[in-house]
Every structure is written in structure tokens, then in C-alpha cells.
C-alpha positions in Angstrom: -3.7 3.4 23.1 -2.6 0.1 21.6 -3.9 -2.1 18.8 -4.0 -5.7 19.9 -3.6 -8.4 17.3 -5.9 -11.3 18.0 -5.1 -14.7 16.5 -6.3 -18.3 16.8 -3.6 -18.8 19.5 -4.6 -16.0 21.8 -8.3 -15.7 20.9 -9.6 -17.3 24.1 -8.1 -14.5 26.2 -10.1 -11.9 24.2 -13.6 -13.5 24.3 -15.2 -10.6 26.1 -13.6 -8.0 23.8 -14.6 -10.0 20.7 -18.2 -10.1 21.9 -18.0 -6.4 22.3 -16.6 -6.1 18.8 -19.4 -8.1 17.2 -22.0 -6.0 19.0 -20.2 -2.8 17.9 -20.2 -4.1 14.3 -24.0 -4.6 14.6 -24.4 -1.0 15.8 -22.2 0.5 13.1 -22.9 -1.6 10.0 -26.5 -2.6 10.5 -28.1 0.1 12.7 -26.0 3.2 11.7 -25.0 2.4 8.1 -28.0 0.3 7.2 -26.2 -2.6 5.5 -29.3 -4.7 4.7 -27.3 -7.8 3.6 -25.9 -8.3 7.1 -27.5 -10.2 10.0 -26.9 -10.1 13.7 -28.1 -13.2 15.5 -28.1 -12.7 19.3 -27.2 -9.0 18.7 -23.8 -9.8 17.2 -22.9 -9.1 13.5 -21.0 -12.2 12.2 -20.5 -13.9 8.9 -18.7 -17.0 7.5 -15.3 -15.4 7.7 -15.6 -15.1 11.5 -16.0 -18.8 11.8 -12.6 -19.5 10.2 -9.6 -20.4 12.4 -7.4 -18.3 10.1 -9.2 -15.0 10.7 -7.3 -12.4 12.7 -8.6 -9.2 14.3 -7.2 -5.8 15.1 -8.7 -4.4 18.3 -8.0 -0.8 19.2 -8.1 -0.3 23.0 -7.8 3.2 24.4 -5.7 4.3 27.4 -8.4 2.9 29.8 -8.6 -0.5 28.1 -11.9 0.2 26.4 -12.6 -1.1 22.9 -13.0 1.8 20.4 -12.3 0.3 17.0 -11.5 -2.9 15.1 -10.8 -4.5 11.8 -10.6 -8.0 10.4 -8.0 -9.9 8.2 -8.9 -13.0 6.3 -6.7 -15.1 3.9 -7.5 -15.2 0.1 -6.5 -18.9 0.0 -9.9 -19.8 1.4 -13.4 -18.4 0.6 -13.5 -14.6 1.2 -15.8 -11.7 0.4 -14.2 -10.8 -2.9 -14.4 -14.4 -4.1 -17.9 -15.0 -2.9 -20.8 -12.6 -1.9 -18.9 -9.5 -3.1 -17.1 -10.9 -6.1 -18.8 -8.3 -8.4 -16.5 -5.8 -6.8 -13.5 -7.6 -8.2 -13.6 -7.7 -12.0 -9.8 -7.8 -12.2 -7.3 -10.4 -11.0 -5.9 -9.4 -7.6 -3.5 -12.3 -7.3 -4.9 -14.3 -4.4 -2.4 -16.4 -2.4 -0.6 -16.6 0.9 0.8 -13.1 0.7 -2.5 -11.5 -0.2 -5.1 -11.0 2.6 -8.5 -9.3 2.7 -9.2 -6.5 5.3 -12.9 -6.0 6.2 -15.2 -4.6 8.9 -13.0 -1.6 9.4 -14.1 0.6 12.3 -11.6 3.3 13.3 -13.9 4.5 16.1 -17.6 3.8 16.6 -18.7 7.4 17.3 -18.1 10.3 14.9 -17.8 12.7 17.9 -15.3 10.5 19.8 -12.3 12.5 21.1 -10.2 9.5 20.0 -11.5 9.7 16.4 -8.3 11.0 14.7 -5.9 8.9 16.9 -8.1 5.8 16.4 -7.9 6.2 12.7 -4.1 6.8 12.8 -3.5 3.7 15.0 -5.6 1.2 13.1 -4.3 2.3 9.6 -0.7 2.1 10.9 -1.6 -1.3 12.5 -2.7 -2.6 9.1 0.9 -2.1 7.8 2.6 -3.4 10.9 0.4 -6.5 10.8 1.2 -7.1 7.1 4.9 -6.9 7.9 4.6 -9.4 10.8 2.8 -11.9 8.5 4.9 -11.4 5.4 1.8 -10.2 3.6 2.5 -7.9 0.6 -1.0 -7.1 -0.6 -4.1 -6.2 1.3 -7.6 -6.1 -0.3 -10.5 -4.0 0.7 -13.8 -2.4 -0.4 -14.0 1.3 0.3 -15.3 4.6 -1.0 -13.2 6.0 -3.9 -11.7 8.7 -1.7 -9.9 6.0 0.2 -7.4 5.7 -2.8 -6.4 9.4 -2.6 -6.1 9.3 1.2 -4.0 6.1 1.4 -1.9 7.6 -1.4 -1.1 10.6 0.8 0.1 8.1 3.4 2.5 6.6 0.9 0.6 3.4 0.1 0.8 1.9 -3.4 -2.7 1.1 -4.3 -5.0 0.3 -7.3 -8.5 -0.8 -8.2 -9.7 -4.4 -8.7 -13.1 -3.3 -10.1 -15.3 -0.4 -10.9 -17.3 1.6 -8.3 -20.7 0.0 -7.5 -23.7 1.6 -5.7 -24.4 -0.9 -2.9 -27.1 1.2 -1.4 -29.0 4.3 -2.6 -26.5 7.2 -2.8 -23.6 5.1 -1.4 -20.9 3.6 -3.7 -17.7 1.6 -3.0 -15.0 0.0 -5.1 -12.7 -3.0 -4.7 -9.1 -2.0 -4.2 -5.7 -3.3 -3.2 -2.8 -1.9 -1.2 0.7 -3.1 -1.6 2.5 -2.7 1.8 6.1 -3.0 2.9 8.5 -1.3 5.3 8.7 1.8 3.2 4.9 2.0 3.5 5.2 1.7 7.3 7.8 4.5 7.5 5.7 6.8 5.4 2.5 6.0 7.4 4.2 6.7 10.7 5.6 10.0 9.3 2.1 11.0 8.0 0.5 10.4 11.5 3.6 11.6 13.4 4.0 8.3 15.2 7.4 7.5 16.6 7.1 3.7 17.0 4.9 0.6 16.9 1.2 0.8 17.7 0.5 -3.0 17.7 1.0 -5.7 20.3 0.4 -9.4 19.9 0.1 -11.2 23.2 1.3 -14.8 23.4 -1.3 -17.5 24.0 -2.6 -17.0 27.5 -5.2 -18.6 29.7 -5.9 -15.3 31.5 -8.5 -13.1 29.9 -7.7 -9.5 29.0 -9.7 -7.0 30.8 -9.8 -3.1 30.7 -7.6 -3.1 33.8 -4.9 -5.3 32.4 -5.1 -3.6 28.9 -4.8 -0.2 30.4 -1.8 -1.4 32.5 -0.2 -2.8 29.4 -0.6 0.5 27.7 1.3 2.2 30.5 4.0 -0.4 30.5 4.6 -0.1 26.7 4.7 3.7 26.7 6.4 4.4 30.1 9.9 5.8 30.4 12.6 3.7 32.0 12.3 3.3 35.8 9.9 1.8 38.3 6.3 1.2 37.2 3.4 2.4 39.4 2.2 -0.2 41.9 -1.2 -0.5 40.3 0.3 -1.2 36.9 2.7 -3.8 38.2 -0.1 -5.5 40.2 -2.5 -5.6 37.2 0.1 -7.4 35.1 1.3 -9.5 38.0 4.8 -8.1 37.9 7.4 -7.6 40.6 9.2 -4.4 40.4 12.5 -6.3 39.9 11.3 -7.9 36.6 9.3 -5.0 35.2 12.2 -3.8 33.0 12.8 -7.3 31.6 9.1 -7.7 30.9 8.9 -4.3 29.2 11.7 -5.2 26.8 10.0 -8.6 26.1 6.8 -6.8 25.2 8.6 -4.3 23.0 10.4 -7.0 21.1 7.0 -8.4 20.2 6.1 -5.1 18.5 7.2 -4.2 15.0 10.3 -2.0 15.2 
């Protein structure tokens, strides 16, 4: 399993995965959770933040290269949910700026009975901290149930409220909150989930689209021990056996240590 970081620079290589993500968001937030304010033209749940060039996504891909979870980061220097349609969740100043980003559309795994549910949650929460360190972001905003504060506190995150709990649908309440993240947060999060190293990978800009086959091969490459790679893995990533070790180190250098 790996969490891929999708940016404006590499987004074209993830077109198919992003379409799957928008469809998954429709199934989760509109069909399952019944969020009436959302729309899904052409079967895909999107909003104004998804139209921004600055938006970045976390895509959790399992060992077979299948999309199982996702999340979205957007800057607070441009219009965002807590400054616009959901500003009633932010009664207090949350210090918007270049080092403060908003995290929304969080899906650890789509299905509650998924065998990857716990691992998917561990990976995407850890990926949030790794992403923040990559970007020099110190504060992440979100809107979540109150119990999220206690849970993230157990992971070692410093957090706080930016508003009061609000019932957004009958029987369902959420609250605006912030998380202050740094390398100490990363270390405590990895300890909490018993993770030994990075869970994120940010590919360089590429004209070649990512597929389940290449994503699964990448997963093997990142997690494999030293030595020759299986032929199918090397072939999927267009590697010669001679350069697989060099490429492996290049990939690991692009992960947060």
C-alpha cells in the first residue's frame, strides 16, 4: 500500500484514478452519508476547490494498485470551504496563510467491511503529516465529528477548535478544528500505527498514466528488500535489472524520511 500525492504537475498521469475518486466521493458522501448540499454532475462529486490548480490529492492505492481511499488539500490563501460555504464552522481565527491548508473529502476506505480499513486509515492519516512536512505546512484545518479531537490527540497531534459543534444533518454534528503538525507529530503518528517508514510517494511529472499494474509494481519496488526485482515488476516500471537498485533509491529519496 502507498499513498500517492497528486499535484498540478503530475495530475495528467492520474486522470483515471481521479475520475474513480470523484465517483467514490459521490458514493460515499451523497449516496451513503446523504450530504444534501453536494452535487455530482456526470456521476462525479466535485466542487469549486477541485477546479483550482493549487489543489492536491492523497490517493491510497492498495497492494494491487486499486484505489481504496483519498483526501484533498486546498490552500487558505484562496477561497476555501471554511471561508465560504462552511464559514459558520469557523467562528474563531484560524490564521489563514501559506502555511495553513484545509483538508477535506477524507475517505480512509470506502467500505466499512474492507479488510484494508485499519491500514487505510493508518496510511492516509500518516500521509497527512508527511504531506504537511513536504510542503512546509504547519497547520491543517478540517471539519470532523468531535471524537476526532480525542483520536488525533492519541496520535500526538496538537489540535484545537475553530468553532462550535453544528448539526449539519439530523442526528449528525461536526466541528471545525485545526491540527498543528511537525516532525514530532510524524514520529508519534508512526509510533501509534507501528509504521517504520514513509507511506507517501510523489511521482515526478510524467506523460505515462498510472495504472493498477504500474502502481502495484511501484509498491513492490518501494517495499522490497535489496536484490533483483521480479521480472514482472521491472517490466511494468520499464526497468532493467541493472538499474533497479538506482531507481529504488531515487524513489525512496522522494519519500519523507
